[in-house]
C-alpha positions, -999 to +999 in steps of 0.1 A: +022-151+052+003-157+020-010-122+013-013-087+028-035-058+021-055-029+034-086-009+026-089+029+023-124+044+027-133+078+015-152+091-015-143+057-029-132+024-014-098+011-024-082-022-017-044-025-020-032-061-021+000-081-024+001-119-027+039-120-032+041-112-069+037-074-067+012-049-054-020-039-070-048-014-062-084-021-068-113+004-065-149-007-056-174-001-085-206+002-065-228-003-096-212-037-101-205-045-065-170-056-075-134-043-071-118-033-104-080-032-110-073+005-112-037+007-100-016-022-114+020-029-103+023-002-076+060+007-069+076+030-043+099+056-059+136+052-051+136+089-041+109+113-033+104+149-021+085+139+011+098+121+041+072+104+061+077+077+088+063+069+122+094+074+144+077+061+176+096+028+173+129+042+159+148+028+188+139-007+176+151-002+140+181-021+127+211-001+115+203-002+077+168+012+085+183+040+107+204+052+078 
Protein backbone atom coordinates (compact mmCIF):
# COMPACT_ATOMS: atom_id res chain seq x y z
CA UNK A 1 0.00 0.00 0.00
CA UNK A 2 1.37 3.40 -0.96
CA UNK A 3 -1.13 5.67 0.82
CA UNK A 4 -4.34 5.61 2.84
CA UNK A 5 -6.87 8.30 3.61
CA UNK A 6 -10.47 9.24 4.15
CA UNK A 7 -12.79 12.21 3.65
CA UNK A 8 -15.16 13.67 6.24
CA UNK A 9 -18.07 15.71 4.93
CA UNK A 10 -20.03 18.20 7.02
CA UNK A 11 -19.95 21.97 7.31
CA UNK A 12 -16.48 21.59 5.80
CA UNK A 13 -14.78 18.87 3.78
CA UNK A 14 -11.67 17.36 5.36
CA UNK A 15 -9.17 14.91 3.86
CA UNK A 16 -6.96 12.91 6.24
CA UNK A 17 -4.04 11.29 4.42
CA UNK A 18 -0.98 9.19 5.18
CA UNK A 19 1.66 8.26 2.65
CA UNK A 20 3.89 6.45 5.14
CA UNK A 21 5.62 9.46 6.66
CA UNK A 22 2.97 10.60 9.15
CA UNK A 23 -0.65 11.69 8.99
CA UNK A 24 -1.88 15.10 7.86
CA UNK A 25 -5.33 16.70 7.65
CA UNK A 26 -6.37 19.01 4.85
CA UNK A 27 -9.52 21.17 4.68
CA UNK A 28 -11.15 22.17 1.41
CA UNK A 29 -11.09 25.92 0.74
CA UNK A 30 -14.07 26.34 -1.59
CA UNK A 31 -12.93 29.78 -2.75
CA UNK A 32 -9.68 28.27 -4.06
CA UNK A 33 -10.98 24.81 -4.92
CA UNK A 34 -7.95 23.36 -3.13
CA UNK A 35 -7.23 21.44 0.05
CA UNK A 36 -5.14 23.41 2.56
CA UNK A 37 -2.99 21.74 5.23
CA UNK A 38 -4.84 22.55 8.47
CA UNK A 39 -3.88 19.64 10.76
CA UNK A 40 -0.20 18.74 10.32
CA UNK A 41 1.39 15.66 11.91
CA UNK A 42 -1.74 14.18 13.55
CA UNK A 43 -0.95 11.86 16.49
CA UNK A 44 -3.08 9.56 18.61
CA UNK A 45 -2.64 10.32 22.33
CA UNK A 46 -1.05 7.52 24.38
CA UNK A 47 -3.95 7.73 26.82
CA UNK A 48 -7.32 9.40 26.61
CA UNK A 49 -10.54 9.78 28.57
CA UNK A 50 -12.73 8.10 25.94
CA UNK A 51 -12.79 4.43 24.92
CA UNK A 52 -14.20 3.87 21.47
CA UNK A 53 -13.85 0.76 19.33
CA UNK A 54 -16.02 -1.40 17.11
CA UNK A 55 -16.12 -4.65 19.08
CA UNK A 56 -18.01 -6.54 16.34
CA UNK A 57 -14.84 -8.38 15.29
CA UNK A 58 -13.23 -8.68 18.74
CA UNK A 59 -13.17 -12.47 18.41
CA UNK A 60 -10.66 -12.06 15.54
CA UNK A 61 -8.26 -9.77 17.43
CA UNK A 62 -4.80 -10.98 18.36
CA UNK A 63 -3.81 -11.15 22.03
CA UNK A 64 -1.96 -7.78 22.24
CA UNK A 65 -5.01 -6.04 20.78
CA UNK A 66 -7.33 -7.73 23.28
CA UNK A 67 -5.27 -6.35 26.17
